[in-house]
N, C-alpha and C positions, 0 to 999 in steps of 0.2 A: 504493500500500500504506500509506503514512503516513496518508492521509486515512481509510482504513478503520480502522486501529488507533486513531486519535483518536476516531472515532465509537464504536468499541467501548468505549473508556475512558469516554466521556461517558455511554454507556448503563449501564455498571456503576455509576458514581457516581449516576446518576439513580435507579436501583433502590434503592441504599443509602439515599439521601435519602428516597425514598418509604416504605421500611420504617421509618425513624425517625419519619416523620410518622404512620404507622399504629400506632406503639407496639409494633412487633414485635421490636425490638432492645432487649434489656435488659442488654447487656454492661457490666460494671464492671471497673475496674482498680485495683490497688494496687501501688506501687513499693517495693522494698526492696533496698538495697545494689546499685543498678544493674540490677536485674531487675524486669520488669513481669509481674504475675500478672493475667491477664484471664479472666473467665468470664461466660457468659450464663446466669445463674441464675434470672432472673425478677424482676419488679418488686416482689415482697414482700421480697426480700433487702435488707439494708442493709450499708453499709460501717462498720466500727468506727473508733474513734479511732486515729489513726496514731501509736501509742506503740511505739517500738522498744526491745526488751529484749535482754539478752545471752543467747545460745544456745550455751553451752559447758558444760564439765564442772561448773561451779559450780551448774548446775541439776540435777545428778544426785545422788540421795540416797545411793547406795552408793559406798564408797571403792574398790570393786572396779574402778571405771572412772576412777580418778584420773589415769591416763595417757591417757585419751581426750582427744584434742587437736584436735578439729575446731572451731576458734573461729568464731563467727558471730553473727548477729542474728536476731530473730524478732519477729513481730507477732501477738499473741493476739487472736482474734475479728476478724481482718482483714475477714472477711465473716461475716454472721450472719443467722439467720432468726427473727424474733419470732413468738410464737404469735398475736398480734393485730396487725393493721396499724396500730392507733392506740396501740400500746404506746410509752410514753415511757421510754427506757432511762436508767438512772442513769449517772453518770460511768464507773463500772466495770461493764461489761456482764457479767451472770452467765454463767458457763461452762456449756456444754451438758452437761459431764460432772459438774456439780454436781447431785446427786440432790435437793437442796432447791429447785432453781429450776424453775418451771413456765412461765416467760415466754419462754424461748429453746428453739426446736425443733431448731436446727442451728447449728453454728459451724465456722469454718475458721481454723486457725492456719497461718502461713507462716514458713519459715525459709530463710536462706541461710548456708551454712557453707563454710569454706575447708578443702580437703584438705591435711593435713600434707605438707610437702615430701618426707619420706621414703616416702610412699605413692603419689606421683604416677606412678610407673612400674608400678604394680600393674595387674592386670586389673580391669576395671570392676566385675565381680561381687565381687571381693575387697574393693575400696574400699567399696562400698555395704554389704557384710556387716559390715565393721568399724565403719562409721559407725553402723549401726543396732543393733549389739550390745547397748547398754544398754536398747534399747526392744523387743527381740525378744519375740514372743509364743509362739514355738514354730515348728518347721519347717513344720508343716501350714498355717500362716497366711501363709507367705511365698511370693512368686512373682516371678521375674525376668521383666520385660516390656520393651517399648520404649514410651516415652511422649514425645510431641512430637519423635520422631525421635532420642531419646537413650536409653541404657541406664538402667533404673530397677528398684528393688526395691519391691514392693507388699506391705503387710501389712494384713490385715483380721481383724476380730473382730466377730461379730454375736451380740449377747445380746438378751434379751427387752426390756430397758430402753433399749438404745442400740446403734447400729451405728457401729463405729469403723474408720477406715481411715487409713493413712499411706503416702504414696509419696515416696520420695527418688530424685531424678533426677540423674545425673552429667552436668551441662550442659557442663562443660569439664574439662580435666585437673585443674584446681585448685578446682573449684566444684561444690557439691552444693546443689540446691534441693529443699525439702521442703514438701509440702502435707499437713496433718493435718486430718481431718474427723470430726466426730461428729454423728449424726442420731438423733432420737427417732422412735419408731414413728408418732407423730401427724403427722410431716412427710411421710409416704408416700415417703420417700427413703432409699436405702441410702447409705453413705459413698461407694461407688464411683459412684453416680449423680451425686454432686457433683464428685468428683475428675475424672471423664472430661470434664467441661465446661471444664476449665482449659487455657489456652494460655499458654506462657511465652516472653518476649522479653528479649533483652539490650538495654538502653537505649543 
C-alpha cells in the first residue's frame, strides 16, 4: 500500500508540474498578518505593491462608529487588472472605484481584523453584522454564506459603472478576513466572479 500511495503522490505532482509548464496555472498569493490570500485569476492580473495600511475606525468618516473597535491591517489593490497588458502602473495604482481612471478594470483590497475580546462569545452572524455595520448597503444586498468552510457575510452592489462586492469571513474566534472587489463592465467580470476564486490559508 505504501508503494501505491507514493506512486499516486508522484502522479499528482507530475500533473501539477505539467500544468505549470503548459501555463494553465495562474494562481497568485499575497500574505497579510499571517494569512495567505490565493486566487487563480488569470495571467492578465497583477499583484500590487505590498503596502500595509491601518484598517480600523480611523478610516471611517462618521463619528457614529467611533466605538467600532475591530483593529487590523489592509492592502489596497493587492490584486488588480489593467485595461492593457502593456500598461505601466504608477507608484500609486489608480483605484477601480475612481471614476476618472480608465486604466484599471478591476481591483481587490484585502483586510485582516481582530474581533474585540468582548464579542468573541457572540454568534458568528452577530460578529460579522457588527463588523460590517459601517459598510452596510442595505439588507437586500447582504447574504450569510459559508466560504472556505467558514461563516461569512457577503455584500454586493451592481451598478451600470461598477460591480462591487465585499465578503468578510470569520476565520477564527478572534479573526475576520475580508476581500473587497470592484469590477468595471469592460472586465466581463462581476465582483463575485473574482471573490469565489479566492482560497484563504493560515500561515
